Every structure is written in C-alpha cells, then in structure tokens.
Steps between C-alpha positions, in 0.01 A plus 500: 500500500253220434613156397401406144196273478577131500404325178328166545483274201244219503630220284239228554176463689270220610145617572232257610155540652422232757194402699489657845519160669771311689557299180554824306753616761693170475498522121637856515806380692553205266472723191750749643759231577457340157536840329822581686647170382395576141672839521813333642822684587491705820121466497530131580759528777384305804488811718288700253262210435454439874433866577261551208320174579427607859404855397257376234353243739441761771362771270273254319375360832426855615313574175290188551442551872472878538455634146239259370179629346263216403511436127821697447848364431836630611794560268862394528755695300865396503747720312867502416610856564844652505691324778201337669187288484177689560197325649159666483180354643182692428161442658168682468438588865576863570375535858754261656853629452809350658727719710770692318860376494662583831162491681467121501495361850604149596219267602479389861589134560140381537352706212340294222643722226694816440832351389468532122594865462774459760654243263449725197658790691799281592555337159423779251759766432212745441122479518201730489121510480350678199150585383393268221572632151208569271219748486244417766668168581458429870773328695867515571832358389774388736833524320823346629845479344785260560840614378703259293842396628784698350719283284836607373597382160854376500709554195777269403844652549697484172 
C-alpha cells in the first residue's frame, strides 16, 4: 500500500533576480537572512538562520562561479513551506550540473574549491538539482530545505 502524497503548503515566498557577480551572491545571503527575521517564529531561530545563510551563500556562489552566463542573472527564491524553509537558486547554465545528493565528494585539503556542496549536503535536510522551469528556459535549479525545529505548545493546567 502506497503512502498518501504529502501536501506542501507554501505560505510566503521571496523571489529576487540578482546579478551573477560576487556582489549579487553576497546580497542573496543578506536578503535571505533579513527575510527569515521578517517571517519570525521558528524561521528566525538561530539554527535555521545559520543553516539557511550558509546554504544560500554556497548556492549563490556556485551560480556565480559555475552557472554564470554573461548578461544573465541568477534567481534566489526563499519559501515558507509546511515545516521547513525552502531555498532555490536558479541559474541559466545547463551544461554544468552539480553532482546529485549522495554523490558529493569531500575536497582534498589542498583543493581551491569543492567545499560548497559538501556544506549544503551537511546542513540541508533535503536537496536536489532540477531542470529549470519554463518552456525552453535553459538552466537548472538547486533546491534545498531546512526543517524547522519542532516546538510543543504548552497549555496551562487548570
């Protein structure tokens, strides 16, 4: 017997196109942190903010470094979904795809790079690489989710 499909409800989303430059990557991280604080609650817990901040920084840096097409921006999308925060970074380069989750290898000590996806793999509760949405739209989206901490609501005892 199959499990029933899980319903995901998106309650709020931040979507922003940014220049595919180091400045755009820094701005992506700053926007994500600011948005989590605006949303408040479990979205602004220190652990969630720290994880999302690093994930956005690494995915945006990858979009700028490996996914850049001259004259094209990348997009950051941050969403409140049921029980988690979803981070999506979309670029327009289709020929350079990151390894799939579980296939990420750790960088050797003297390597110049190769640590970004290791961090994403360690911090995200789930992540995947998807073809970019849209008819004829080249590129890819890297999606990562960070689960929110479970909080029990205490009721006053009469």
